[in-house]
MARMARTI-418676 format. One record per atom (N, C-alpha, C, O): residue in three letters; x, y, z. Coordinates in pm, whole numbers, plus 50000, padded with zeros to 5 digits. Layout:
N
AlaXYZ;...
//
This chain:
370
Met089908829271827;Met089488818471737;Met088048814471770;Met087758810671883;Thr087158815471671;Thr085758811871691;Thr085488797671643;Thr086318791671573;Leu084328792371681;Leu083948779271631;Leu083808779471479;Leu084128769771411;Glu083318790771426;Glu083168791971281;Glu084508791071211;Glu084588785671100;Asp085578796171273;Asp086928794871216;Asp087338780271205;Asp088168776671121;Leu086758771871291;Leu087088757671292;Leu086168749471202;Leu086328737271191;Gly085188756171137;Gly084288748871049;Gly082888746971103;Gly082078740071041;Trp082578752871218;Trp081248751671278;Trp080198758371190;Trp080468768671128;Asn078998752471183;Asn077938758271101;Asn076578756371169;Asn076498750871279;Glu075518760771102;Glu074178760171160;Glu073708745771182;Glu073048742971282;Asp074048736871091;Asp073638722871107;Asp074268716671231;Asp073598709571306;Leu075548719571253;Leu076218714271372;Leu075628720271498;Leu075438713371598;Ala075338733271493;Ala074758739871609;Ala073398733971645;Ala073098731971763;Ala072578730971542;Ala071268725171566;Ala071398711171627;Ala070658707671720;Glu072328703271575;Glu072528689771628;Glu073048690171771;Glu072728681371851;Phe073848700271804;Phe074488700671935;Phe073578705872045;Phe073908704772163;Thr072418711472008;Thr071528717472107;Thr071218707972223;Thr071298711872339;Arg070868695572191;Arg070508685972296;Arg071718682072381;Arg071558678772499;His072918682472323;His074118679372401;His074488691072493;His074988688972604;Ala074228703272446;Ala074508715072528;Ala073648715172654;Ala074088719872759;Lys072428710072643;Lys071528709472759;Lys072088700272867;Lys071738701572984;Arg072938690972829;Arg073568681872924;Arg074868687572980;Arg075558681173059;Gly075208699772936;Gly076408706272986;Gly077658703272907;Gly078758706672950;Leu077508697072789;Leu078688693972707;Leu079148706172630;Leu078368715372603;Val080418706272593;Val081048717372520;Val081558712072387;Val082168701372383;Pro081328719472275;Pro081808714572145;Pro083298716872124;Pro083858726672173;Gly083928707772050;Gly085318709372012;Gly085608700871890;Gly084808692271853;Arg086768703171827;Arg087128695571708;Arg088418687971732;Arg089398693571782;Val088418675071696;Val089578666471719;Val090718670671625;Val090548671371503;Ile091888673471684;Ile093038677571602;Ile094138667071601;Ile095058667871520;Gly094038657071689;Gly095048646471692;Gly094558635071778;Gly093678636771862;Glu095138623271758;Glu094728611571835;Glu095908602271855;Glu096808601371771;Thr095888595471970;Thr096848584871998;Thr096048572572039;Thr094818572672031;Lys096728562072082;Lys096028549972123;Lys095288551872255;Lys094398543972287;Ile095638562172332;Ile095038563672464;Ile094268576672484;Ile093438577472574;Asn094508586872402;Asn093778599372422;Asn093648607272291;Asn094148603172187;Tyr092958618572301;Tyr092698627172187;Tyr093088641572222;Tyr093008645672338;Gly093508649072121;Gly093678663372137;Gly092478670272073;Gly092168667771956;Val091788678972149;Val090578685472099;Val090748700572112;Val091118705672218;Leu090458707772003;Leu090588722271997;Leu089248728772028;Leu088228725171969;Leu089248738372121;Leu088028745172163;Leu087968759372106;Leu088958764572055;Glu086798765272116;Glu086638779372081;Glu087578787572169;Glu087648785372290;Gly088308796872109;Gly089288804672184;Gly090698799672164;Gly091658806872194;Gly090858787272114;Gly092188782372081;Gly092808772672180;Gly093908767672155;Asp092138769872291;Asp092698760372387;Asp092628746072332;Asp091658742372266;Val093668738272360;Val093708724172322;Val093718715772449;Val094558717672537;Leu092768706272458;Leu092648697872576;Leu092968683372542;Leu092608678372435;Asp093658676772637;Asp093838662172625;Asp092578655472680;Asp092158658372793;Cys091978646672603;Cys090698640772640;Cys090768625572630;Cys091558619872555;Val089908619172709;Val089748604672700;Val088338601772649;Val087468610472654;Leu088138589672601;Leu086868585872541;Leu085968579572647;Leu086408571172725;Ala084698583572649;Ala083738577572740;Ala083568562772707;Ala083548558872591;Gly083438554772811;Gly083288540372791;Gly082058536972709;Gly082098527872627;Lys080968544272730;Lys079738541572655;Lys079938544272507;Lys079458536572423;Leu080638555272473;Leu080878558572333;Leu081718547772266;Leu081468543872152;Trp082708542972340;Trp083538532072286;Trp082728519272271;Trp082838512272171;His081908516372371;His081128503972371;His080098503972259;His079848493672197;Asp079488515672232;Asp078428516472132;Asp078968516671989;Asp078198514671894;Ala080248519071973;Ala080828519671838;Ala080798505871774;Ala081258496071832;Gly080268505171653;Gly080218492371584;Gly081578487771536;Gly081798475771517;Cys082498497371516;Cys083848494271468;Cys084728506371499;Cys084228516571545;Asp086028505171475;Asp086948516171503;Asp086608528771425;Asp086848539771472;Ala086038527171305;Ala085708538771222;Ala084608547271283;Ala084458558971245;Asp083828541671376;Asp082778549371443;Asp083318557671558;Asp082618566371610;Leu084558555271599;Leu085178563071705;Leu085658576471649;Leu085858577671528;Pro085838586471734;Pro086318599471684;Pro087628598471607;Pro088518590671642;Ala087718606271502;Ala088928606971419;Ala089288621571400;Ala088498630471431;Val090488624071348;Val090918637771324;Val089928644671229;Val089618639571122;Gly089438656371272;Gly088458663771194;Gly087048662671249;Gly086178670471213;Asp086818652871337;Asp085478651071394;Asp085148662171493;Asp086028667871558;Trp083848665171502;Trp083318673971607;Trp082798665171720;Trp082118655171696;Val083138668771843;Val082768660671959;Val082178669472068;Val082368681572070;Gly081448662972160;Gly080918669672277;Gly081718665472399;Gly081858653572426;Leu082238675372474;Leu083128672772587;Leu082448675172720;Leu081708684872738;Asp082718666272813;Asp082338667972953;Asp083598672673025;Asp084518664873048;Leu083638685773061;Leu084848691573119;Leu085068687173262;Leu086208687173310;Gly083998683273333;Gly084138678473469;Gly084688689173562;Gly084618701073532;Gly085248684873676;Gly085858694073770;Gly087328696273741;Gly087858690873644;Lys087978704073825;Lys089388707373802;Lys090288695173807;Lys091298694673737;Gln089938685473890;Gln090778673673905;Gln090358662073816;Gln090998651573815;Asp089258663973741;Asp088728653173658;Asp089338653373518;Asp089788663773470;Glu089338641573454;Glu089738640873314;Glu088638646573227;Glu087448645373259;Val089018652773117;Val088038657473019;Val087608645372936;Val088458638172883;Val086298643272924;Val085788631172861;Val084988634672735;Val084138643572738;Ile085258627472627;Ile084458628672505;Ile083218620072523;Ile083308607872531;Arg082038626572529;Arg080788619372549;Arg080028616772420;Arg079268607172411;Glu080238625372319;Glu079478624072194;Glu080368627172074;Glu081278635372082;Arg080078620371964;Arg080678623971834;Arg079548628171743;Arg078598620671722;Leu079648640271687;Leu078588645371600;Leu078638638571463;Leu079658633171422;Ala077498638971394;Ala077408632671261;Ala078428638871167;Ala078658650971169;Arg079028630471083;Arg080038635070988;Arg079398639970859;Arg078488633670805;Arg079878651370811;Arg079398656570683;Arg080078649270567;Arg079438645970468;Thr081368646770580;Thr082128638670484;Thr083048629470564;Thr083338632070681;Arg083518618770498;Arg084408609270565;Arg085308602970460;Arg084878594770380;Phe086578607070462;Phe087558601870368;Phe088248589970433;Phe088958591470532;Ser088028577970376;Ser088518565670438;Ser089218556770336;Ser089088558570215;Arg089948547370389;Arg090498536470309;Arg090358523670393;Arg090088524370513;Lys090538512270330;Lys090588499870406;Lys091928499270478;Lys092958503170423;Met091898494470601;Met093158493070674;Met094118484170597;Met093688474270536;Pro095408487370598;Pro096378479070527;Pro096348464570573;Pro095968461570686;Gly096748455670485;Gly096768441470518;Gly095458434670483;Gly094718439370397;Lys095178423570551;Lys093998415570520;Lys092798419270606;Lys091778412370604;Ser092908430170679;Ser091798434570763;Ser090608438670676;Ser090778442870561;Ser089398437270731;Ser088188441770662;Ser087648454470726;Ser086478458070706;Glu088488461370804;Glu088038473170876;Glu088368485970800;Glu089298486570719;Glu087578496170829;Glu087738509370767;Glu088678517870851;Glu088628517470974;Gln089538525570786;Gln090398535270854;Gln089998549170806;Gln090138552370688;Val089518557470898;Val089118571170864;Val090368579770861;Val091038581470963;Ile090678585270745;Ile091858593770730;Ile091558608070773;Ile092378614370839;Ala090388613170737;Ala089998626770775;Ala088488627970771;Ala087838622970678;Ala087928634570872;Ala086478636370880;Ala086108651070859;Ala086858660070897;Asn084948653270797;Asn084398666770780;Asn085318675970700;Asn085498687670735;Val085908670770592;Val086748679070506;Val085968682870380;Val085158675070329;Asp086218694870330;Asp085568699670208;Asp086318695170084;Asp085708692569980;Leu087648694270094;Leu088478690369981;Leu089508680070023;Leu090048680470134;Val089778670669933;Val090908661569949;Val091898664669837;Val091578663169719;Val093098668869875;Val094128672669778;Val095178661569771;Val095868658869869;Val095278655369656;Val096278644869635;Val097518651269572;Val097418657869469;Val098668649269635;Val099928654669584;Val100728643369523;Val100958633069586;Thr101148645269398;Thr101978635469329;Thr103028643069249;Thr103168655169265;Asp103748636269164;Asp104658643069072;Asp104618635668939;Asp103938625568925;Ala105348640768841;Ala105328634668709;Ala106438624268692;Ala106658619368582;Gly107128621068801;Gly108228611468794;Gly107828597668840;Gly106788592468800;Glu108648591768924;Glu108418577968967;Glu107148576269049;Glu106568565469051;Asp106708586869115;Asp105498585569198;Asp104228584769115;Asp103218579669162;Phe104248589668993;Phe103018590568915;Phe102528576768870;Phe103258569068809;Ser101268574068903;Ser100648561268867;Ser099168563568841;Ser098418566268935;Pro098718562568716;Pro097288564168687;Pro096418554368764;Pro095308557668804;Arg096928542168786;Arg096128532168857;Arg095948536069004;Arg094848534569059;Arg096998541069067;Arg096848545469206;Arg095968557869213;Arg095198559469308;Met096068566569114;Met095238578569111;Met093758574869097;Met092908581569155;Glu093448564369019;Glu092068559569009;Glu091528555769146;Glu090378558669179;Arg092378549469224;Arg091958545369359;Arg091688557569446;Arg090668558169515;Tyr092598567169445;Tyr092388579469521;Tyr091068586069483;Tyr090268589669570;Leu090838587569354;Leu089638594669309;Leu088368587269346;Leu087348593569376;Met088398573969345;Met087228566269388;Met086958568269537;Met085808569669578;Leu087998568369618;Leu087828570369761;Leu087288584369791;Leu086438586169879;Ile087778594269717;Ile087298607969737;Ile085838609069695;Ile085048615569762;Glu085488602669583;Glu084098602569538;Glu083198596769646;Glu082118602069672;Lys083628586069707;Lys082848579669812;Lys082738588569935;Lys081718588270004;Ser083758596569963;Ser083788604670086;Ser082808616170085;Ser082338620370191;Gly082478621269966;Gly081618633069956;Gly082378646069947;Gly081768656669934;Ala083718645569953;Ala084538657669941;Ala084868660569795;Ala084598652369707;Lys085448672169770;Lys085828676269635;Lys087268671769607;Lys088138673869691;Pro087528665369490;Pro088888660869460;Pro089738671469389;Pro089288677869294;Val090958673069437;Val091938682069375;Val093268674569368;Val093638667769463;Val093968675669256;Val095278668969242;Val096338679369206;Val096138687569117;Leu097458678869276;Leu098608687169243;Leu099698678269185;Leu100208669369253;Val100058680769060;Val101228674169000;Val102418682869038;Val102768692268966;Asn103028679769151;Asn104018688569214;Asn105428685969161;Asn105658676969081;Lys106358693969209;Lys107778693069171;Lys107978694369020;Lys108858688068962;Ala107128702568957;Ala107198704068812;Ala108508710668767;Ala108878709868650;Asp109208717168859;Asp110498723168825;Asp111568712668800;Asp112628715768744;Leu111308700268840;Leu112318689568826;Leu112138681368698;Leu112988672968666;Tyr111038683568625;Tyr110728675368508;Tyr110428684168388;Tyr110038695768404;Pro110618678768267;Pro110268686468146;Pro108798690768151;Pro107968682968197;Pro108468702768105;Pro107088707768111;Pro106078698268048;Pro104978696468100;Glu106458692167935;Glu105508683267866;Glu105228670667948;Glu104138664867936;Gln106188666268032;Gln105978654368114;Gln104918657068222;Gln104038648768245;Ser105038668568288;Ser104048672168390;Ser102688674968328;Ser101658671268384;Ala102678681368211;Ala101408684368143;Ala100698671568101;Ala099478670668108;Glu101468661668056;Glu100888648968015;Glu100278641668135;Glu099188635968126;Ala100998641868248;Ala100468635468369;Ala099158641968411;Ala098208635068449;Ala099108655368405;Ala097888662468443;Ala096728658868352;Ala095598657368397;Glu097008657468224;Glu095948654068128;Glu095418640068152;Glu094218637568139;Val096308630768186;Val095878617168216;Val094918617168336;Val093898610268335;Ile095258624868438;Ile094428625468559;Ile093068631468527;Ile092048626568576;Arg093028641968447;Arg091748648068410;Arg090858638168337;Arg089638638768347;Gly091478629068263;Gly090698619168190;Gly090098608368278;Gly089278600568232;Leu090508607968405;Leu090008597668496;Leu088738601768568;Leu088018593268622;Ser088438614768570;Ser087268619668645;Ser086758632668586;Ser087528640868538;Asp085438634268591;Asp084828646668542;Asp084818657568648;Asp084578669168616;Thr085078654068773;Thr084968663768882;Thr086308668468937;Thr086358678369010;Val087398661468904;Val088688664968962;Val089238677868901;Val089068680468782;Glu089888685868984;Glu090618697768939;Glu092108694968954;Glu092568691069061;Val092868696968846;Val094278693268843;Val095138705668820;Val094818714068736;His096228706768897;His097148718068882;His098578712768875;His098968703868950;Val099358718468784;Val100788715468777;Val101488725868864;Val101408737868836;Thr102178721368968;Thr102728730469068;Thr104178727669101;Thr104748717469062;Ser104748737069172;Ser106098735369228;Ser106088741369367;Ser105698752869385;Ala106538733669466;Ala106558738469604;Ala107678748669625;Ala107678755869725;Val108638749169532;Val109688759269538;Val109418769469429;Val108738766569330;Glu109948781369448;Glu109688792069352;Glu110268788469216;Glu111438784769204;Ser109438789569115;Ser109888786568979;Ser109038794568881;Ser107808793968887;Glu109658801768794;Glu108958810568701;Glu108038802568609;Glu108438792468551;Gly106798807168595;Gly105848801068503;Gly105078789468561;Gly104238783668491;Leu105328785868687;Leu104628774568748;Leu103778779268866;Leu104168788468938;Glu102618772868883;Glu101798775968998;Glu102458770269123;Glu103178760369117;Gly102198776669233;Gly102778771969359;Gly101768772669471;Gly100668767269461;Leu102178779269579;Leu101358779569699;Leu100008786369680;Leu099058783469752;Glu099928795569583;Glu098668802869563;Glu097538793669524;Glu096368797069543;Val097858781969468;Val096808772369432;Val096058767869557;Val094828768269560;Leu096798763569660;Leu096158759269783;Leu095468770769853;Leu094358769269904;Arg096108782369856;Arg095488793869923;Arg094178797869856;Arg093298803369921;Gly094058795169728;Gly092818798269659;Gly091648789869706;Gly090498794069698;Tyr091948777969754;Tyr090888769169805;Tyr090568771869952;Tyr089428769969996;Leu091568776270027;Leu091408777670171;Leu090748790970207;Leu091278801670178;Gln089598790170269;Gln088868801570321;Gln088548798770467;Gln088588787170509;Pro088228808870547;Pro087868806370687;Pro086758795970698;Pro085708797270635;Gly086988785770779;Gly085998775370799;Gly086068763870701;Gly085398753670721;Val086868765170594;Val087008754570493;Val088098744870536;Val089198748970573;Ser087788731870531;Ser088748721570572;Ser089288714070451;Ser088538710570360;Leu090588711870451;Leu091288705270340;Leu092248695070398;Leu092898697670499;Thr092348683470333;Thr093348673770376;Thr094298670670260;Thr093888669470145;Leu095578669270295;Leu096618666170197;Leu096998651370209;Leu097278646570319;Val097008644270097;Val097428630270097;Val098368627969980;Val098418635869886;Gly099098617169987;Gly100038613769881;Gly101208605969937;Gly101308603870058;Ser102098601769850;Ser103268594169892;Ser104258603069965;Ser104188615369955;Ser105188596970037;Ser106268604570100;Ser107198609969992;Ser107448603469890;Gly107698621870017;Gly108708627369927;Gly108178634869807;Gly108958638069717;Val106858637769801;Val106318644869685;Val106128659869713;Val105628667069627;Gly106518664469832;Gly106478678769861;Gly105348683369952;Gly105118695369964;Lys104638674070017;Lys103538678170104;Lys104038686670221;Lys103468697070252;Ser105118682170285;Ser105608689370403;Ser106118703170367;Ser105958712570445;Thr106718704570251;Thr107178717670206;Thr105998727070186;Thr106068738770223;Leu104908721970129;Leu103708730070110;Leu103128734470245;Leu102708745970261;Val103098725270342;Val102578728570474;Val103438739270540;Val102918748870598;Asn104758737770533;Asn105648747670590;Asn105418761470531;Asn105448771470602;Gln105188762070400;Gln104968774870333;Gln103628780870375;Gln103528793070391;Leu102618772570392;Leu101318777570435;Leu101388783470576;Leu100748793470605;Leu102188777070663;Leu102288781570801;Leu103318792570819;Leu103348799370922;Gly104168794270719;Gly105158804870728;Gly106288801570825;Gly106958810670873;Glu106498788870855;Glu107558784770946;Glu107928770270917;Glu107248763470840;Glu109008765770979;Glu109428751870960;Glu108618742871053;Glu109148737771153;Trp107368740871020;Trp106478732471101;Trp106968717971098;Trp106938710971200;Gln107408713670981;Gln107918699970968;Gln109308700570907;Gln109558708370815;Trp110188692470957;Trp111548691870905;Trp111558683770778;Trp111318671670779;Thr111828690270669;Thr111818683470541;Thr113238680570495;Thr114188687170538;Gly113358670770409;Gly114678667270359;Gly114578660070227;Gly113498658670170;Glu115688655570179;Glu115708648570051;Glu115048634970063;Glu114898629570173;Val114668629469949;Val114088616169946;Val115208605869950;Val116198607069877;Asn115058595770033;Asn116048585170042;Asn116128577669910;Asn115108573269857;Glu117328576269856;Glu117488569869725;Glu117118555169727;Glu116728549669624;Val117228548669843;Val116948534369853;Val115458531769871;Val114868523769799;Thr114848538769970;Thr113438536170001;Thr112478544569920;Thr111308540969906;Gly112958555869866;Gly112058564669792;Gly111148572669883;Gly110158578269836;Lys111458573370012;Lys110608580370108;Lys111318592870160;Lys112548593370167;Gly110518602870196;Gly111088614970253;Gly111718611970389;Gly111178604270468;Arg112868618070415;Arg113578614970539;Arg112918621670660;Arg112868615870768;His112428633870642;His111868641070756;His110538647070711;His110498658370663;Thr109478639670728;Thr108168644270685;Thr107148641270794;Thr107518638170907;Thr105868642270760;Thr104808640270857;Thr104848626170914;Thr104958616470840;Thr104748625171047;Thr104748612071112;Thr103408608971178;Thr103168597471215;Ala102538618971195;Ala101248616771259;Ala100198625671194;Ala100498636771149;Arg098978620771189;Arg097878628471132;Arg097498639571228;Arg097358637171348;Glu097338651871179;Glu097008662971267;Glu096248673871192;Glu096418675871072;Leu095408680971267;Leu094638692171213;Leu095308705171253;Leu095668707171369;Ile095468713971156;Ile096148726771178;Ile095258738071130;Ile094778737771017;Val095028748071216;Val094288760071175;Val095298770071119;Val096228774071189;Leu095118773970995;Leu096108782370927;Leu095948797070964;Leu094828801670984;Pro097058804470972;Pro097018818571015;Pro096128827170925;Pro095478836470974;Glu096088824270796;Glu095318832470703;Glu093908827170682;Glu093178832170596;Gly093498817270759;Gly092158811770747;Gly092178798170680;Gly092998795570592;Gly091258789670721;Gly091188776170665;Gly091798765970760;Gly092588769270848;Ile091418753470740;Ile091868742570825;Ile092538732070738;Ile091988727970635;Leu093718727770779;Leu094488717770705;Leu094658705270789;Leu095078706070905;Ile094328693670732;Ile094638680870796;Ile095748674370716;Ile095548670070603;Asp096918673770778;Asp098078667870711;Asp098188653170750;Asp097828649370861;Asn098688645070660;Asn098758630670680;Asn100148625370650;Asn100858630970567;Pro100548614470717;Pro101788607770678;Pro101678602570535;Pro100578601270481;Gly102788599670474;Gly102768594270338;Gly101968581370330;Gly102108572570415;Val101128580270230;Val100278568470213;Val101008558270127;Val101338561070011;Arg101258546470184;Arg101968535970109;Arg100988527170031;Arg101268522869919;Glu099828524470093;Glu098848515670029;Glu097518522970018;Glu096978527870118;Val096978523869896;Val095658529969876;Val094658518569866;Val094228514869757;Gln094308512969981;Gln093398501569984;Gln091958506669972;Gln091598516770032;Met091158499469895;Met089808504069865;Met088868502569984;Met088858492270052;Trp088068513070007;Trp086938512370098;Trp085788519470027;Trp085518531170051;Thr085128512269940;Thr084078518269859;Thr083078507569819;Thr083088496669876;Asp082228510269721;Asp081188500869681;Asp081068500369530;Asp081758507569458;Glu080168491569483;Glu080008489569339;Glu079498502069269;Glu079868504869155;His078648509769338;His078098521969277;His079208531869245;His079248537469135;Thr080108534069341;Thr081218543369318;Thr082138538269208;Thr082668546269131;Leu082328525169200;Leu083138519469093;Leu082538522668957;Leu083238526868865;Arg081218520768944;Arg080558523668816;Arg080638538568782;Arg080828542268666;Glu080488547168884;Glu080558561568861;Glu081958565768816;Glu082108575168738;Ser082978558768865;Ser084358562268832;Ser084818556268700;Ser085818560768643;Phe084118546168651;Phe084488539668525;Phe083278539668430;Phe082868529268380;Thr082738551468407;Thr081558552568321;Thr081848548068178;Thr080958542968110;Asp083098549968132;Asp083458545867996;Asp083388530667982;Asp082888525467882;Val083888523468083;Val083848508768080;Val082418503868095;Val081998494568025;Glu081668510068185;Glu080268506168207;Glu079438508168081;Glu078588499868048;Ala079678519368010;Ala078928522267888;Ala079198511767780;Ala078288507467709;Leu080458507767769;Leu080808497467671;Leu080168484067709;Leu079728476567623;Gly080128481167839;Gly079538468667885;Gly078068467567846;Gly077558456667823;Gly077398479067838;Gly075988478967799;Gly075778476067653;Gly074648473567610;Leu076858476267573;Leu076758473767429;Leu077088459367392;Leu077008455467275;Cys077448451367492;Cys077778437367465;Cys076548429867409;Cys075408433167442;Lys076818419967327;Lys075728412667261;Lys074868405167362;Lys073648404367345;Phe075478399867467;Phe074748392067567;Phe074798399167702;Phe075828404567743;Ala073658399067772;Ala073548406067900;Ala074478400068005;Ala074938407168094;Asp074738387067996;Asp075598380468096;Asp077038379068047;Asp077758370068091;Cys077458387767958;Cys078808387267902;Cys079848388468014;Cys079738397068101;Lys080848379868011;Lys081918379868110;Lys083098388468066;Lys084058390168141;His083028394067945;His084058402967891;His085408396067878;His086458402367893;Gln085368383167851;Gln086598375767830;Gln086618370267688;Gln087098376967596;Glu086098357967669;Glu086088351767536;Glu084698351667474;Glu084498345667369;Asp083738358167538;Asp082358358167489;Asp082248365067354;Asp082898375167329;Ala081408359367267;Ala081168365467136;Ala080408378567153;Ala079518379567238;Gly080768388567071;Gly080058401367075;Gly080368409967194;Gly079578418567232;Cys081548407767256;Cys081928415967373;Cys082418429667326;Cys083438430567258;Ala081698440167362;Ala082048453767320;Ala083298458767390;Ala084068466567332;Ile083518454467515;Ile084698459067589;Ile085968453067529;Ile086948460167508;Arg085948440067500;Arg087128433767441;Arg087438439767304;Arg088598441867270;Ser086398442567226;Ser086598448767095;Ser087218462567108;Ser088098466267030;Ala086748470367209;Ala087278483867230;Ala088758483467269;Ala089528491967227;Val089138473467349;Val090548471967387;Val091388468167267;Val092468473767246;Glu090908458767188;Glu091648454167070;Glu091808465266966;Glu092818465966897;Glu090808473966956;Glu090848484666858;Glu091518497366911;Glu091668507266838;Gly091928497067037;Gly092628508567094;Gly091718519667143;Gly092198530467176;Arg090418517167150;Arg089468527467197;Arg089368527567349;Arg088868537167408;Leu089838517067413;Leu089868516267558;Leu091238511267601;Leu091718501067552;Asp091858518667692;Asp093188514967741;Asp093118501667815;Asp092338499967908;Ala093948492267772;Ala093928478967833;Ala094278479567981;Ala093718472068061;Ala095208488368018;Ala095598489468159;Ala094438494668243;Ala094258490568358;Arg093648503868186;Arg092498509168261;Arg091458498168280;Arg090848497268387;Tyr091238489968178;Tyr090268479068192;Tyr090758468668293;Tyr089968463668373;Asp092048465568291;Asp092608456368390;Asp092428461868532;Asp092128454468625;Ser092608475068546;Ser092418481368676;Ser090978480168721;Ser090698477768839;Tyr090048481868628;Tyr088618480368658;Tyr088328466368712;Tyr087628464768812;Leu088878456168645;Leu088638442368688;Leu089238439768826;Leu088608433168909;Arg090448444868850;Arg091088442668980;Arg090308449469092;Arg090118443769199;Leu089848461769065;Leu089078468969165;Leu087748462069192;Leu087288461669306;Glu087138456769088;Glu085868449669103;Glu086068437469194;Glu085258434869283;Glu087148430069170;Glu087448418369253;Glu087768422469397;Glu087368415769493;Glu088498433669411;Glu088868438369543;Glu087648442569624;Glu087558439569743;Ile086708449369561;Ile085488453669629;Ile084638441669667;Ile084048441269775;Glu084568431869577;Glu083818419669606;Glu084408412369727;Glu083678407669813;Glu085738411469733;Glu086408405069845;Glu086168413069974;Glu085938407270080;Leu086218426369964;Leu085978434770080;Leu084568432770134;Leu084378431770255;Asn083568432270044;Asn082188430070086;Asn082038416570158;Asn081308415470257;Phe082728406470107;Phe082668393170170;Phe083268393770310;Phe082688388470405;Arg084428400370323;Arg085078401270454;Arg084238409370552;Arg084148405970670;Arg083608420370503;Arg082768428470592;Arg081568420570643;Arg081218421370760;Lys080948413070552;Lys079788405170592;Lys080188394470694;Lys079478392270792;Lys081318388070670;Lys081808377770762;Lys082118383770899;Lys081778377871002;Arg082738395470900;Arg083078402171027;Arg081808406471100;Arg081728405371223;Gln080818411471026;Gln079568415571089;Gln078868403771156;Gln078338405071267;Met078868392471089;Met078248380571146;Met078968376371275;Met078328372571374;Ser080298376971275;Ser081068373371394;Ser080788383071508;Ser080648378971623;Thr080708396071475;Thr080428406171577;Thr079058404271638;Thr078888405371760;Glu078068401271553;Glu076708399271604;Glu076628386971694;Glu075938387171795;Arg077338376271657;Arg077358364271742;Arg078008367271877;Arg077518362971981;Trp079128374871874;Trp079808378471998;Trp078918386972087;Trp078838384672207;Ala078228396972027;Ala077358405872105;Ala076208398072168;Ala075818400772282;Lys075658388572093;Lys074548380572144;Lys074988372072262;Lys074298371372364;Arg076148365672250;Arg076678357572360;Arg076978366272482;Arg076688362472595;Asn077578378072458;Asn077958386972566;Asn076718391872642;Asn076738392972764;Arg075658394872568;Arg074418399472631;Arg073788388572717;Arg073268391272825;Lys073838376372668;Lys073288365272747;Lys074048363572878;Lys073448360972982;Val075368365072871;Val076188363572992;Val075878374773091;Val075728372173210;Lys075788387173043;Lys075548398673130;Lys074168397973194;Lys073978402573307;Ala073198392373123;Ala071818392073173;Ala071618381873284;Ala070508380473334;Arg072668374773322;Arg072518364373424;Arg072428369973565;Arg071948363173656;Asn072888382473585;Asn072778387973721;Asn072128401873716;Asn072158408573613;Phe071558405873827;Phe070718417873834;Phe071508430573804;Phe071028439073728;Glu072708432273861;Glu073468444473844;Glu073818446973698;Glu073738458273650;Asp074198436473627;Asp074508438073485;Asp073268441573405;Asp073348449173308;Arg072118436173443;Arg070878439573371;Arg070528454373390;Arg070068460973296;Val070738459573511;Val070498473773538;Val071428482473452;Val071008492473395;Glu072718478373445;Glu073678485873364;Glu073288485673216;Glu073418495873148;Met072808474473166;Met072388473473028;Met071198482673000;Met071138489172895;Asp070268483273095;Asp069098491973078;Asp069528506673074;Asp068988514472995;Arg070488510473158;Arg070978524373159;Arg071668527873028;Arg071508538872977;Glu072438518472974;Glu073118520872847;Glu072108522972735;Glu072288531772651;Glu071058515072734;Glu070048516372629;Glu069288529672639;Glu068818534872538;Arg069178535172763;Arg068498548072780;Arg069428559772754;Arg068988571272756;Gly070728557172730;Gly071688567772702;Gly072168574972826;Gly072628586372816;Glu072078568772944;Glu072518575073067;Glu074008572473087;Glu074558562573039;Phe074658581573159;Phe076078579573194;Phe076378585573330;Phe077508584973376;
//
């Protein structure tokens, strides 16, 4: 197994030159826990690693710490020493969401992926509003969006085809496939994913529990990598599916990052991505009679007229308004958290500067010494 098989390229090699001079070794994060990381090296060895205190200290937030898919620089140390992650290389793409709940923090789902594949079905899991959220997050990440309307063998052909058409109408860049994870005549299956996966290409699978992600992974690996089962009738969740995020190098080439079922697609994006994802609504807004139109009871509102005349789906416009409010709230929370962090850092620095030893340590940290 070469570094190129893991996604290594000339840009990464150029960035790593200065780290190599310090004796560090490159690797890619394949798993993480609260206390350590699993990192895959050239040749196929997987090492348990801990995070350097400086790297943790310098991180502005949890999202700056290594995540599955990241490239890192390792200090292998001696035979009796722990392997330490000293550096995290710049990310080419970053697929994130806001952490569930009222937190204002970012959760990195997968780093350095070329494609984000959303798996859904044409039944109870299908939701155009949730799909809008997925597509906005993918747009923000820099990766290519792909959607599989899976389990098509369980639903009438026209139902799956209609769901696929709705998704295509949400984005100009998304590629949509109607698939079945089990063999079924006339339906696309595993060959769809294999068509995207090439040596060095990274792909992450996301979606709700019970839509067939684990079955697809098992088929790609050619073994029962994950124990799959029926969906619980009460909870609607798969009984035996992915429980932890992990990176897998596939036997036929390509890298897969599998994820647990996503229950909440919380937004981590900005106003620009919102406008790019709702160009139809934005275009109508530009036709309003007044520049400060609130799109409610204002005279000459082009958006309200389009909804009343059936030219704009009312549910899509409601989704636009909710997302706009959600992003505004997120920006407020981020700004508030940043102010609190800056105040804490300022106080902490004043306390540390009171004695000589702490001042020396601060100077070493600023010079990048360890």
